[in-house]
BAFI-3210 file (N, C-alpha, C; in Angstrom, 3 decimals, decimal comma, padded with zeros to 6 digits):
// residues 251
n [1|2|3|4|5|6|7|8|9|10|11|12|13|14|15|16|17|18|19|20|21|22|23|24|25|26|27|28|29|30|31|32|33|34|35|36|37|38|39|40|41|42|43|44|45|46|47|48|49|50|51|52|53|54|55|56|57|58|59|60|61|62|63|64|65|66|67|68|69|70|71|72|73|74|75|76|77|78|79|80|81|82|83|84|85|86|87|88|89|90|91|92|93|94|95|96|97|98|99|100|101|102|103|104|105|106|107|108|109|110|111|112|113|114|115|116|117|118|119|120|121|122|123|124|125|126|127|128|129|130|131|132|133|134|135|136|137|138|139|140|141|142|143|144|145|146|147|148|149|150|151|152|153|154|155|156|157|158|159|160|161|162|163|164|165|166|167|168|169|170|171|172|173|174|175|176|177|178|179|180|181|182|183|184|185|186|187|188|189|190|191|192|193|194|195|196|197|198|199|200|201|202|203|204|205|206|207|208|209|210|211|212|213|214|215|216|217|218|219|220|221|222|223|224|225|226|227|228|229|230|231|232|233|234|235|236|237|238|239|240|241|242|243|244|245|246|247|248|249|250|251]
n.u [-032,140|-032,318|-030,369|-031,211|-029,530|-029,040|-031,546|-031,766|-029,644|-028,627|-031,178|-032,037|-031,661|-033,673|-034,620|-035,412|-035,339|-036,799|-037,558|-038,494|-040,243|-038,549|-037,919|-035,695|-035,908|-037,136|-037,549|-034,716|-033,566|-034,800|-032,762|-031,088|-032,045|-031,745|-034,166|-034,609|-034,420|-036,868|-039,326|-041,783|-042,810|-043,259|-043,188|-044,273|-044,398|-041,880|-042,112|-041,397|-042,552|-042,551|-043,313|-043,209|-044,208|-044,667|-044,370|-043,628|-043,332|-040,942|-040,031|-042,066|-041,818|-039,363|-039,906|-042,220|-043,122|-044,387|-045,260|-045,897|-048,487|-050,010|-049,938|-051,053|-053,644|-054,562|-053,663|-051,726|-048,775|-047,597|-044,850|-044,433|-042,792|-042,036|-040,589|-039,795|-039,165|-040,108|-041,254|-042,553|-044,093|-045,645|-048,614|-049,246|-051,546|-052,631|-055,178|-055,792|-054,924|-055,507|-056,192|-056,641|-058,056|-058,530|-058,579|-058,848|-060,391|-060,314|-059,867|-056,865|-056,434|-056,483|-053,810|-054,854|-057,145|-055,967|-054,571|-056,729|-057,735|-055,947|-055,426|-054,784|-056,782|-056,420|-056,289|-056,075|-053,865|-052,398|-051,509|-050,266|-048,297|-046,400|-043,173|-040,425|-041,762|-043,610|-045,348|-048,276|-049,888|-048,102|-046,691|-048,659|-048,968|-046,530|-046,798|-048,958|-047,819|-045,783|-047,229|-048,481|-046,312|-044,859|-046,617|-047,686|-047,782|-050,032|-048,884|-046,897|-044,639|-041,722|-039,891|-037,270|-037,174|-038,081|-040,566|-041,627|-043,369|-045,714|-048,589|-051,686|-053,255|-056,114|-056,646|-059,110|-060,995|-059,192|-057,548|-054,273|-052,627|-051,267|-051,410|-052,163|-053,024|-053,396|-052,124|-053,707|-053,449|-053,440|-051,465|-051,317|-050,319|-048,634|-050,107|-052,674|-053,252|-053,916|-051,769|-051,799|-051,363|-050,773|-049,875|-048,796|-048,694|-047,340|-047,065|-046,937|-048,356|-046,571|-047,978|-048,296|-049,372|-051,795|-051,029|-052,665|-053,824|-055,313|-057,840|-059,440|-059,967|-058,748|-060,997|-062,395|-061,360|-063,337|-064,223|-062,527|-064,068|-064,828|-062,602|-063,340|-064,131|-063,552|-065,966|-065,757|-067,450|-068,961|-070,562|-073,890|-075,770|-078,864|-080,108|-082,345|-083,513|-083,654|-081,179|-078,120|-075,475|-072,343|-070,000|-066,664|-065,002|-062,587|-063,034]
n.v [-172,069|-168,754|-167,553|-166,602|-164,592|-163,285|-162,209|-160,410|-158,814|-158,331|-158,178|-155,975|-153,909|-152,338|-152,709|-150,327|-149,936|-148,723|-148,600|-146,828|-148,645|-149,465|-146,794|-144,243|-141,658|-141,057|-140,345|-140,741|-143,851|-144,816|-144,496|-147,125|-147,796|-148,182|-150,028|-149,173|-146,465|-145,381|-143,786|-144,769|-147,738|-151,298|-154,511|-157,827|-161,021|-161,630|-160,460|-157,520|-154,227|-151,127|-147,658|-144,956|-141,912|-139,638|-136,330|-133,878|-131,617|-131,811|-134,346|-135,995|-135,440|-136,573|-139,231|-139,616|-138,531|-135,379|-135,484|-133,566|-132,873|-134,822|-134,312|-131,770|-132,351|-133,600|-136,214|-138,686|-140,344|-143,333|-145,114|-148,546|-151,021|-154,367|-156,871|-160,187|-162,032|-164,275|-167,706|-168,654|-168,024|-164,834|-163,068|-160,232|-157,644|-154,913|-153,695|-154,095|-152,099|-149,282|-145,913|-144,244|-141,690|-138,328|-136,785|-138,361|-141,341|-144,098|-146,689|-147,534|-146,143|-147,171|-147,125|-146,270|-144,900|-142,836|-141,508|-140,665|-138,653|-136,569|-136,062|-133,856|-131,752|-131,818|-130,508|-130,414|-128,761|-129,645|-132,119|-131,718|-129,712|-126,609|-126,637|-127,183|-126,391|-127,202|-130,218|-131,010|-133,309|-135,445|-135,345|-136,144|-138,805|-139,839|-139,594|-141,304|-143,781|-143,997|-144,116|-146,583|-148,409|-148,119|-148,839|-150,758|-154,228|-157,032|-159,892|-162,789|-163,068|-164,670|-166,467|-164,616|-162,734|-159,561|-157,027|-154,129|-151,043|-148,521|-147,176|-145,376|-142,742|-140,707|-137,543|-135,754|-133,051|-130,075|-130,706|-131,074|-132,149|-134,931|-135,585|-137,652|-139,777|-143,209|-146,115|-148,943|-152,432|-155,845|-158,796|-161,991|-165,089|-168,212|-170,162|-169,278|-167,387|-164,092|-161,340|-158,513|-155,073|-151,836|-148,841|-145,766|-142,633|-139,444|-135,925|-133,078|-132,032|-130,499|-128,474|-127,959|-125,686|-126,859|-127,510|-126,209|-126,629|-124,708|-125,375|-123,792|-121,053|-117,729|-115,329|-112,817|-109,446|-106,761|-104,069|-100,967|-097,986|-095,295|-092,545|-089,423|-086,723|-083,391|-081,196|-079,628|-077,790|-074,532|-072,957|-072,029|-069,576|-068,478|-065,378|-063,767|-061,493|-061,800|-061,667|-063,200|-065,237|-066,365|-068,805|-069,826|-073,138|-072,978|-071,318]
n.w [-021,120|-019,915|-017,150|-013,712|-012,927|-015,265|-015,748|-013,601|-014,139|-017,032|-018,128|-016,904|-018,558|-020,759|-024,005|-026,324|-029,003|-031,511|-034,810|-037,800|-040,173|-042,984|-043,541|-043,617|-042,841|-040,488|-036,913|-034,684|-033,193|-029,964|-027,152|-025,259|-021,908|-018,345|-016,511|-013,971|-014,116|-014,499|-012,609|-012,228|-011,567|-010,979|-009,366|-009,717|-008,594|-009,757|-012,250|-013,855|-014,350|-016,039|-016,520|-018,779|-019,272|-021,989|-021,805|-022,761|-025,542|-026,952|-026,185|-027,221|-029,946|-030,464|-030,679|-032,180|-035,376|-035,742|-033,159|-031,258|-031,766|-030,587|-027,774|-027,832|-028,423|-026,200|-025,845|-024,350|-024,860|-023,504|-022,587|-022,221|-020,394|-020,075|-018,190|-017,908|-015,266|-014,086|-013,528|-015,708|-018,947|-019,680|-020,558|-022,532|-023,044|-024,829|-024,558|-021,951|-020,357|-018,302|-017,526|-014,579|-012,662|-011,375|-013,623|-015,791|-016,931|-018,309|-020,819|-022,626|-025,866|-029,311|-031,802|-034,239|-033,398|-031,934|-033,969|-035,499|-033,907|-034,095|-036,711|-039,266|-041,298|-044,670|-047,935|-051,503|-051,594|-049,428|-050,274|-052,701|-052,245|-052,435|-054,033|-051,959|-049,731|-046,680|-046,461|-045,230|-045,546|-045,985|-043,604|-041,825|-042,582|-041,724|-038,929|-038,511|-039,261|-037,326|-034,919|-035,202|-035,545|-033,171|-031,196|-028,348|-028,625|-028,586|-027,015|-026,086|-023,428|-023,067|-020,484|-019,029|-021,033|-022,610|-023,313|-025,093|-025,760|-026,886|-025,268|-025,530|-023,949|-023,184|-021,913|-019,993|-021,446|-021,598|-019,455|-018,105|-016,213|-014,552|-011,917|-009,160|-010,688|-011,813|-013,439|-014,346|-014,887|-016,082|-016,274|-017,683|-016,461|-017,384|-016,159|-016,160|-014,271|-013,115|-012,972|-011,169|-011,688|-010,383|-010,953|-009,885|-011,596|-012,556|-013,368|-015,590|-018,622|-021,248|-023,183|-026,614|-029,146|-031,451|-034,874|-037,626|-040,807|-043,164|-045,530|-046,953|-049,185|-048,635|-047,314|-049,380|-049,089|-047,909|-050,070|-049,792|-048,559|-050,784|-050,962|-049,501|-051,601|-052,463|-053,690|-056,856|-057,878|-057,931|-055,067|-054,672|-053,113|-052,163|-051,321|-048,903|-049,878|-052,554|-053,679|-054,832|-053,787|-054,745|-054,120|-054,533|-054,805|-053,383|-051,279]
ca.u [-032,974|-031,458|-030,275|-031,801|-028,582|-029,278|-032,786|-031,533|-028,591|-028,791|-032,571|-032,285|-031,624|-034,799|-034,325|-036,538|-034,866|-037,924|-037,234|-039,526|-040,050|-038,210|-037,845|-034,558|-036,107|-037,882|-036,750|-033,703|-033,991|-034,760|-031,601|-031,272|-032,024|-032,071|-035,551|-034,637|-034,466|-038,260|-039,844|-043,108|-042,560|-043,792|-042,805|-045,215|-043,959|-040,731|-042,369|-041,215|-043,201|-042,215|-044,048|-042,520|-045,088|-044,042|-045,179|-043,142|-043,371|-039,655|-039,987|-042,982|-041,272|-038,219|-040,398|-043,272|-043,124|-045,609|-045,691|-046,463|-049,924|-050,646|-050,135|-051,959|-055,006|-054,877|-053,271|-050,430|-048,142|-046,911|-044,050|-044,580|-041,703|-042,334|-039,476|-040,307|-038,222|-040,856|-040,948|-043,310|-044,418|-046,771|-049,315|-049,466|-052,636|-052,738|-056,495|-055,946|-054,390|-056,519|-055,740|-057,679|-057,724|-059,492|-058,553|-059,067|-060,865|-060,645|-058,901|-055,982|-057,011|-055,606|-053,043|-055,763|-057,996|-055,126|-054,322|-057,974|-057,989|-054,993|-055,215|-055,110|-057,551|-055,637|-056,894|-055,104|-052,620|-051,637|-050,921|-049,417|-047,821|-045,364|-041,838|-039,642|-042,602|-043,994|-046,544|-048,919|-050,401|-047,037|-046,407|-049,686|-048,661|-045,442|-047,337|-049,767|-046,908|-045,085|-048,171|-048,714|-045,082|-044,399|-047,661|-047,501|-048,508|-050,417|-047,869|-046,463|-043,261|-041,092|-039,043|-035,988|-037,248|-038,802|-041,359|-041,876|-044,193|-046,458|-050,044|-052,128|-054,361|-056,717|-057,078|-060,344|-060,796|-058,638|-056,673|-052,880|-051,884|-051,512|-051,323|-053,193|-053,450|-052,831|-052,319|-054,074|-053,448|-053,153|-050,739|-051,738|-049,194|-048,873|-051,084|-053,991|-053,428|-053,712|-050,884|-052,415|-050,453|-051,385|-048,686|-049,078|-047,877|-047,555|-046,420|-047,800|-048,059|-046,122|-048,867|-048,019|-050,557|-051,883|-050,894|-053,853|-053,680|-056,622|-058,052|-060,362|-059,314|-058,988|-062,180|-062,008|-061,517|-064,361|-063,594|-062,455|-064,986|-064,123|-062,174|-064,189|-063,537|-064,159|-066,624|-065,116|-068,488|-069,212|-071,736|-074,826|-076,608|-079,891|-080,436|-083,784|-083,991|-083,568|-079,797|-077,431|-074,055|-071,651|-068,698|-065,835|-064,600|-061,431|-063,440]
ca.v [-171,050|-167,753|-167,642|-165,510|-163,483|-162,508|-161,451|-159,295|-157,959|-157,888|-157,825|-154,651|-152,963|-152,596|-152,206|-149,621|-149,529|-148,826|-147,889|-146,776|-149,735|-149,081|-145,346|-143,691|-140,259|-140,897|-139,998|-141,716|-144,875|-144,429|-145,171|-148,110|-147,229|-149,139|-149,929|-148,451|-145,025|-144,944|-143,673|-145,405|-149,157|-152,243|-155,904|-158,829|-162,404|-161,685|-159,709|-156,096|-153,346|-149,717|-146,740|-143,700|-141,028|-138,537|-135,178|-132,644|-131,611|-132,305|-135,791|-136,632|-135,294|-137,465|-140,591|-139,594|-137,374|-134,646|-135,918|-132,465|-132,846|-135,719|-133,592|-130,646|-132,881|-134,289|-137,627|-138,930|-141,638|-143,890|-146,280|-149,663|-151,996|-155,580|-157,813|-161,405|-162,791|-165,314|-169,078|-169,015|-166,922|-163,978|-162,520|-158,787|-157,203|-153,453|-153,231|-154,323|-150,936|-148,273|-144,752|-143,886|-140,523|-137,234|-136,130|-139,349|-142,641|-144,828|-147,630|-147,033|-146,152|-147,772|-146,191|-145,691|-143,917|-141,685|-140,766|-140,030|-137,463|-135,488|-135,927|-132,536|-131,745|-131,250|-130,636|-130,612|-128,077|-130,461|-133,253|-131,207|-128,426|-125,975|-127,221|-126,538|-126,111|-128,326|-130,889|-131,619|-134,634|-136,407|-135,352|-136,958|-140,211|-140,210|-139,774|-142,523|-144,928|-144,085|-144,571|-148,022|-149,178|-148,027|-149,270|-152,032|-155,310|-158,185|-160,922|-163,591|-162,749|-165,849|-166,256|-163,983|-161,779|-158,329|-156,415|-152,715|-150,377|-147,376|-147,127|-143,993|-142,362|-139,400|-136,793|-135,004|-131,789|-128,983|-131,184|-131,278|-132,641|-136,338|-135,783|-138,530|-140,796|-144,557|-147,001|-150,292|-153,443|-157,208|-159,707|-163,362|-166,020|-169,446|-170,983|-168,635|-166,481|-162,689|-160,513|-157,185|-153,944|-150,531|-147,985|-144,325|-141,790|-138,019|-135,030|-132,123|-131,933|-129,251|-128,504|-127,074|-125,370|-127,721|-126,843|-126,400|-126,183|-124,366|-125,786|-122,845|-119,828|-116,582|-114,555|-111,547|-108,266|-105,806|-102,898|-099,782|-096,931|-094,268|-091,371|-088,234|-085,723|-082,066|-080,781|-078,522|-076,883|-073,375|-073,039|-070,909|-069,306|-067,473|-064,514|-063,549|-060,360|-062,091|-061,665|-064,488|-065,240|-067,501|-069,064|-070,798|-074,261|-072,654|-070,508]
ca.w [-020,483|-019,299|-015,703|-012,962|-012,917|-016,496|-015,571|-012,699|-014,653|-018,422|-018,392|-016,345|-019,671|-021,648|-025,341|-026,913|-030,315|-032,435|-036,041|-038,832|-041,118|-044,346|-043,752|-042,914|-042,534|-039,254|-035,756|-034,307|-032,249|-028,568|-026,574|-024,201|-020,566|-017,288|-016,086|-012,705|-014,350|-014,452|-011,245|-012,201|-011,827|-009,990|-009,590|-009,217|-008,818|-010,659|-013,484|-013,621|-015,318|-015,878|-017,382|-019,075|-020,045|-022,737|-021,405|-023,378|-027,004|-027,449|-025,989|-028,160|-031,292|-030,617|-030,894|-033,202|-036,269|-035,430|-031,843|-030,468|-032,005|-029,627|-026,524|-028,069|-028,483|-024,956|-025,902|-023,718|-025,141|-022,338|-022,929|-021,281|-020,453|-019,305|-018,102|-017,292|-014,457|-013,377|-013,938|-016,907|-019,851|-019,321|-021,719|-022,493|-023,920|-024,715|-024,134|-020,514|-019,651|-018,001|-016,770|-013,621|-011,858|-011,404|-014,926|-016,838|-016,482|-019,524|-021,341|-023,666|-027,198|-030,311|-032,621|-035,239|-032,720|-031,612|-035,203|-035,905|-033,095|-034,378|-038,162|-039,788|-042,545|-045,752|-049,246|-052,566|-051,281|-048,494|-050,973|-053,771|-051,747|-053,254|-053,914|-050,921|-048,583|-045,844|-046,971|-044,063|-045,840|-045,774|-042,175|-041,185|-042,852|-040,838|-037,580|-038,520|-039,277|-036,044|-033,899|-035,392|-035,351|-031,799|-030,258|-027,653|-029,310|-027,784|-027,221|-024,944|-023,068|-022,461|-019,311|-019,309|-022,130|-022,322|-024,377|-024,878|-026,757|-026,365|-025,198|-025,693|-023,092|-023,458|-020,741|-020,172|-022,149|-020,819|-018,390|-018,490|-015,058|-014,231|-010,469|-008,606|-011,661|-011,728|-014,586|-013,908|-015,943|-015,643|-017,141|-017,374|-016,524|-018,136|-015,446|-016,230|-013,150|-013,445|-012,155|-011,195|-011,489|-010,095|-010,931|-009,898|-012,465|-012,305|-014,319|-016,286|-020,043|-021,859|-024,348|-027,743|-029,928|-032,628|-036,165|-038,443|-042,191|-043,704|-046,914|-047,563|-049,632|-047,773|-047,676|-050,000|-048,249|-048,342|-050,694|-048,936|-049,002|-051,566|-050,201|-049,706|-052,499|-052,350|-054,926|-057,579|-058,362|-057,043|-054,221|-054,906|-051,952|-052,474|-050,184|-048,657|-050,671|-053,988|-054,136|-054,988|-053,427|-055,359|-053,481|-055,262|-053,952|-052,547|-050,142]
c.u [-032,065|-031,488|-030,955|-030,855|-028,747|-030,517|-032,547|-030,506|-028,886|-030,208|-032,936|-032,184|-032,770|-034,556|-035,563|-036,119|-035,973|-037,607|-038,472|-039,238|-039,765|-038,102|-036,698|-034,765|-036,843|-036,981|-035,781|-034,260|-033,903|-033,617|-031,982|-031,150|-032,280|-033,492|-035,676|-034,703|-035,888|-038,733|-041,205|-042,949|-043,112|-043,346|-043,839|-044,713|-042,846|-040,923|-042,283|-041,885|-042,823|-042,983|-043,247|-043,458|-044,284|-044,904|-044,715|-043,205|-042,074|-039,562|-040,877|-042,452|-040,091|-038,640|-041,396|-043,108|-044,463|-046,132|-046,266|-047,976|-050,672|-050,955|-051,126|-053,411|-055,349|-054,531|-051,870|-049,905|-047,387|-046,151|-044,169|-043,420|-042,050|-041,111|-039,938|-039,189|-038,910|-040,480|-041,711|-043,601|-045,594|-047,327|-049,588|-050,560|-052,814|-054,100|-056,764|-055,487|-055,464|-055,900|-056,880|-057,203|-058,791|-059,626|-058,764|-059,567|-061,277|-059,528|-058,022|-056,685|-056,001|-054,827|-053,929|-056,669|-057,214|-054,875|-055,577|-058,270|-057,080|-054,812|-055,674|-055,850|-056,714|-056,357|-055,821|-053,790|-051,761|-050,948|-049,935|-048,912|-046,719|-044,006|-041,048|-040,454|-042,891|-045,296|-047,226|-049,444|-049,355|-046,637|-047,411|-049,413|-047,523|-045,919|-048,161|-048,881|-046,234|-045,998|-048,386|-047,465|-044,682|-045,421|-047,304|-048,371|-048,904|-049,445|-047,632|-044,993|-042,640|-040,238|-037,705|-036,006|-038,065|-039,579|-041,540|-042,707|-044,974|-047,951|-050,436|-053,363|-054,841|-057,129|-058,388|-060,024|-060,278|-057,688|-055,255|-052,055|-052,273|-051,501|-052,485|-053,658|-052,730|-053,064|-052,547|-054,007|-053,144|-052,351|-051,138|-050,559|-049,598|-049,875|-052,475|-054,264|-053,120|-052,775|-051,369|-051,389|-051,262|-050,229|-049,090|-048,159|-048,233|-046,815|-047,434|-047,378|-047,589|-046,840|-048,427|-049,303|-050,615|-051,731|-052,095|-053,587|-055,053|-056,712|-058,980|-059,599|-059,655|-060,197|-061,746|-062,267|-062,590|-063,679|-063,616|-063,417|-064,210|-063,777|-063,051|-063,443|-064,285|-064,734|-065,900|-066,137|-068,661|-070,500|-072,590|-075,728|-077,567|-080,218|-081,934|-084,341|-083,909|-082,152|-079,210|-075,972|-073,424|-070,274|-067,928|-065,411|-063,456|-061,809|-063,943]
c.v [-170,039|-167,883|-166,466|-164,319|-162,618|-161,644|-160,235|-158,322|-157,452|-157,501|-156,509|-153,571|-153,287|-151,896|-151,581|-149,123|-149,750|-147,979|-147,818|-147,863|-149,169|-147,608|-144,795|-142,263|-140,010|-140,507|-141,106|-142,713|-144,345|-145,178|-146,158|-147,446|-148,330|-148,935|-149,156|-146,940|-144,488|-144,905|-144,354|-146,885|-150,004|-153,637|-156,821|-160,218|-162,511|-160,963|-158,218|-155,305|-151,911|-148,896|-145,452|-142,822|-139,943|-137,300|-133,862|-132,761|-132,170|-133,821|-136,536|-136,565|-136,226|-138,889|-140,656|-138,350|-136,645|-134,979|-134,825|-132,361|-133,760|-134,977|-132,448|-131,090|-133,743|-135,756|-137,782|-140,300|-142,097|-145,138|-147,316|-150,623|-153,159|-156,479|-159,031|-162,176|-163,885|-166,695|-169,526|-167,791|-166,112|-163,345|-161,037|-158,440|-155,702|-152,977|-153,494|-153,123|-149,871|-147,156|-144,276|-142,692|-139,464|-136,643|-137,089|-140,634|-143,425|-145,743|-146,947|-147,126|-146,745|-146,695|-145,521|-144,642|-142,661|-140,848|-140,037|-138,760|-136,295|-135,237|-134,564|-132,647|-131,066|-131,493|-130,863|-129,924|-128,940|-131,630|-132,789|-129,817|-127,867|-126,606|-126,444|-126,220|-127,367|-128,911|-131,602|-133,017|-135,709|-136,479|-136,231|-138,437|-140,696|-140,445|-141,051|-143,766|-145,101|-144,590|-146,080|-148,839|-149,219|-148,511|-150,610|-153,095|-156,403|-159,320|-161,691|-163,289|-163,974|-165,476|-165,645|-162,981|-160,559|-157,872|-154,941|-152,152|-149,262|-147,675|-145,660|-143,745|-140,964|-138,762|-136,080|-133,627|-130,712|-129,407|-131,409|-131,945|-134,087|-136,619|-136,639|-139,629|-142,119|-145,267|-148,407|-151,238|-154,797|-157,934|-161,117|-164,303|-167,306|-170,370|-170,387|-167,676|-165,052|-162,033|-159,074|-156,108|-152,667|-149,558|-146,516|-143,613|-140,338|-137,226|-134,135|-132,017|-130,536|-129,152|-127,488|-126,829|-126,260|-126,925|-127,183|-125,837|-125,932|-124,793|-124,821|-121,613|-118,685|-115,801|-113,234|-110,384|-107,349|-104,596|-101,706|-098,725|-095,872|-093,069|-090,183|-087,229|-084,407|-081,650|-079,587|-077,529|-075,709|-073,571|-071,793|-070,766|-068,186|-066,686|-064,294|-062,414|-060,581|-062,064|-063,068|-064,311|-066,491|-067,614|-070,106|-071,919|-073,942|-071,849|-071,362]
c.w [-019,780|-017,791|-015,042|-012,893|-014,156|-016,357|-014,706|-013,258|-016,045|-018,732|-017,755|-017,393|-020,605|-022,963|-025,936|-028,282|-031,324|-033,657|-036,929|-039,850|-042,500|-044,580|-042,942|-042,500|-041,251|-038,114|-035,397|-033,305|-030,823|-027,905|-025,484|-022,842|-019,546|-016,808|-014,770|-012,900|-014,369|-013,003|-011,101|-012,563|-010,687|-010,370|-008,959|-009,597|-009,851|-011,978|-013,166|-014,747|-015,004|-016,902|-017,546|-019,908|-020,755|-022,538|-022,005|-024,892|-027,576|-027,309|-026,965|-029,585|-031,529|-030,949|-032,043|-034,065|-036,116|-034,049|-030,983|-030,639|-031,035|-028,336|-026,698|-028,123|-027,271|-024,928|-025,319|-024,142|-023,895|-022,773|-021,820|-021,488|-019,530|-019,350|-017,315|-016,589|-013,662|-013,907|-015,176|-017,746|-019,307|-020,586|-021,511|-023,490|-023,764|-024,208|-022,660|-019,694|-019,498|-017,164|-015,888|-012,805|-011,979|-012,800|-016,092|-016,209|-017,718|-019,950|-022,387|-025,015|-028,176|-031,062|-033,659|-034,616|-032,370|-032,857|-035,664|-035,133|-033,452|-035,866|-038,639|-041,108|-043,632|-047,067|-050,287|-052,265|-050,365|-049,168|-052,032|-053,393|-052,627|-053,010|-052,865|-049,681|-047,786|-046,363|-045,813|-044,320|-045,601|-044,305|-041,443|-041,384|-041,959|-039,426|-037,496|-038,466|-037,913|-034,943|-033,985|-035,033|-033,879|-030,777|-029,618|-028,320|-028,326|-028,072|-025,933|-024,695|-022,395|-021,250|-019,743|-020,443|-021,729|-023,551|-024,046|-026,020|-026,082|-026,324|-025,177|-024,832|-023,459|-022,141|-021,039|-020,742|-021,204|-019,720|-018,920|-017,386|-014,734|-012,727|-009,974|-009,532|-011,427|-013,055|-014,037|-015,104|-015,335|-016,717|-016,736|-017,520|-017,221|-017,456|-015,440|-015,094|-013,577|-012,440|-012,270|-010,852|-011,287|-009,889|-010,946|-010,889|-012,189|-013,360|-014,985|-017,745|-020,411|-023,197|-025,378|-028,499|-031,153|-033,900|-037,011|-039,819|-042,775|-045,154|-047,636|-048,021|-048,694|-048,260|-048,291|-049,057|-048,822|-048,962|-049,754|-049,463|-049,764|-050,698|-050,544|-050,566|-052,368|-053,694|-055,529|-058,108|-057,404|-056,257|-054,418|-053,694|-052,317|-051,227|-050,066|-049,488|-052,141|-054,511|-054,165|-054,628|-054,023|-054,710|-054,311|-054,306|-053,024|-051,333|-049,021]
res [m|p|s|r|d|w|v|r|g|a|a|g|l|w|l|v|a|v|f|l|a|g|c|g|g|g|p|a|a|i|p|t|q|p|i|e|s|s|q|f|r|q|t|e|d|g|v|r|a|a|l|v|p|l|l|t|a|a|g|a|q|a|v|f|r|g|g|e|e|l|l|a|n|g|i|i|p|v|q|v|v|i|e|n|g|s|r|g|a|v|r|v|a|p|d|a|f|r|l|v|g|q|r|s|d|g|h|a|i|s|a|a|e|a|f|g|m|v|r|r|r|v|g|l|w|g|v|f|g|p|i|g|g|v|v|p|g|l|q|d|k|g|l|q|d|d|l|e|v|r|a|l|k|e|s|s|v|p|v|g|e|s|r|t|g|f|i|y|f|v|l|r|l|g|e|t|d|l|a|g|s|h|v|l|f|t|l|r|d|s|g|g|r|d|l|e|f|d|i|p|i|a|g|r|m|d|v|a|s|p|s|v|t|s|t|q|p|s|a|p|k|a|p|a|p|p|a|a|t|q|s|r|e|p|t|v|i|h|g|t|g|g|g|v|i|i|r|s|p|s|q]
***
């Protein structure tokens, strides 16, 4: 069994090396960081938990292909790190996480639900796009895979070990600020006791405009009205006394 020194020392490094399964074209692995680098953390009975919300388009893109679409649709990925320095195993359940505040009040959504909120509508062009162009259909598949692979999984964390993954929260429509928000969750220890966590988080989303691929052909432009042409016929003017005046077009 690992010593307490290991828990306080080596376990202070939380590994977040998440790779795309079988795909070398995805984003690079997230580097190892000390848990103390997160300003949003709490310890209960030897179990340490830290939260790292991704609030910028660049940060989201570094972890998820098309990650800027998450923020643009009001979805905040939050990395969760659990380190177990207690005397027994603890149980982690993603559906136990809840974001509470003035701008949100709801449980974390699943990776499938998050993908369903940002999936772009693509038609045949999106699947069979022009050679050398961007194919939104394939981009969507990459985002779907990343959301699933990187999601926090329900699991048991043995003594001296750690777990990490992402949970996904939705802010209320039009909201971008996490000020005053808390993440509430419980972990269950081996004796059936709940360890309750209440971690304040803050920050403002750097929202990017969502990319939308239209599947409808462009509406045809209305024909331009014909240009006015000057008549080439002479103008005939009848006088009151029976006379006739004829003017040529140049007059």
